[in-house]
N, C-alpha and C positions, 0 to 999 in steps of 0.2 A: 671414313670415319667416321671422323673428327665431326665433321657437320651432321652427320646423322646422327649422335650421339649429343649435340651442342644442339638440334632439333626436336631429339626425345626428352633432354629436360626440361625444355622448357613447354613442352604439351604438359608435361607430368606438373610443372609446375603451375600453367594457368588453371589445370583440370581439379587440382587441389584448390587453388584460390577460391573457383566456382562454385565447389563444394560448401568451401569452407562461411563462402556469403550467403549461399539459398542458407545453411541449417545455423548460424548464427542468429538469426531475427527468432526462430522457432523454439530456443535454448531460453532466448531474453524474455521471452513474453509467456507468465504462468498461467494467466488468466484465473478467475475466479475457481478453481479445482476444488481447494482446499477449505473452500463455506460451504458451510449448507446455508444454500440462494433461497429455502422456502420456509427457511425459519428470520424472524425478524427480533429483536430485544430490545426494549427500551431500558437502558439503562442510567439511574440519576448520581454523578462522583464530584468529583473535587478534579482538577488539569492538575497534571504532578509536569508535563516538557506537552510542548508543543515544536515537530520537527518536523520543518520546512527542508526537504532533502528529494533527489531525484532516485532511484525512479518513482517511490511512492511519498506521503509525505505522512509523520505517524502522529497521532494523541492520545500521550499516556495519560489515565486518570484513575484513580480510588475508588470503588466504591465498596460501602460501607453496606452489610448487614446486619436485619433485626436483630441480631446477637452481641453488633459490633467488631462482626469481623471484620477484616479489610480484605478486598482483594484489588491490586492492581491489573487491569486491564491498558493493551497495548493494541489499537485500532487504525486501520488502514484508510488512506484517500490513494486520486490522482495523484502524478506529478502536478509542481510548481504552477509548472503552463498551463494546463488543464483549470487547477482549482481557482486557478489566477480567474480566470473567463468568469469562472461559475461565483467571484463575490468572495473566495480565501481570500487571506493573505499572511504574512509570513506574525503577523500581531495579533491576528484575529483569536486568538489562546493565550491570554495569560496565565503561569501560576498560580493555586488558590481559589480559581473563577469556578462555580458550581454552574456542570454543564448538563443537559440530557443527551445523553446518545443515543441515538437510534442504529443499529448494525443487524449485520448477518454476521453470527457467530463463527468460528472455528469450527470442521468436521471432527479434530479432536478432539474438545471440550473443555482447551485448554485456554484461558481469559487471555483470547485475539480475537479479532473481526475485520469485517472490513466497515466501514461506514455507511448509512444511508444519508443520517442528516444530525446537528448536531446546534440543539437552541440553550443559547442563552438563558441566565438570569431572568434577562430582561426581556424574554420573549426571542430578540432577535435566534433568527434560524437560517443555520448555512445549509444546505444542498447541493 
């Protein structure tokens, strides 16, 4: 009986590990479902922070409208490894720098989105 219980326990443990192993990548990768991929916005603003982190890097910048109202945006890019291959780096954007950001906005209407490109005041473009 002890051998049967021990064998059953190991089979259940193995099955649980297999299910968890298969499901984790599905949970971890959320794709572009939150972004309006049919719309691109081009916004001029001032960098407040550049976060170089996994799983995504984030550019935070402030945009001032015609009336002077400031909206703080937070937009994501890929992970540092992929972004490095595209010429981006930990020091690509400094607080206070003027940028033009092309992005796909959030479907929720919040000031968040996914970066398509960023152009610095000197004309250098990151895509």
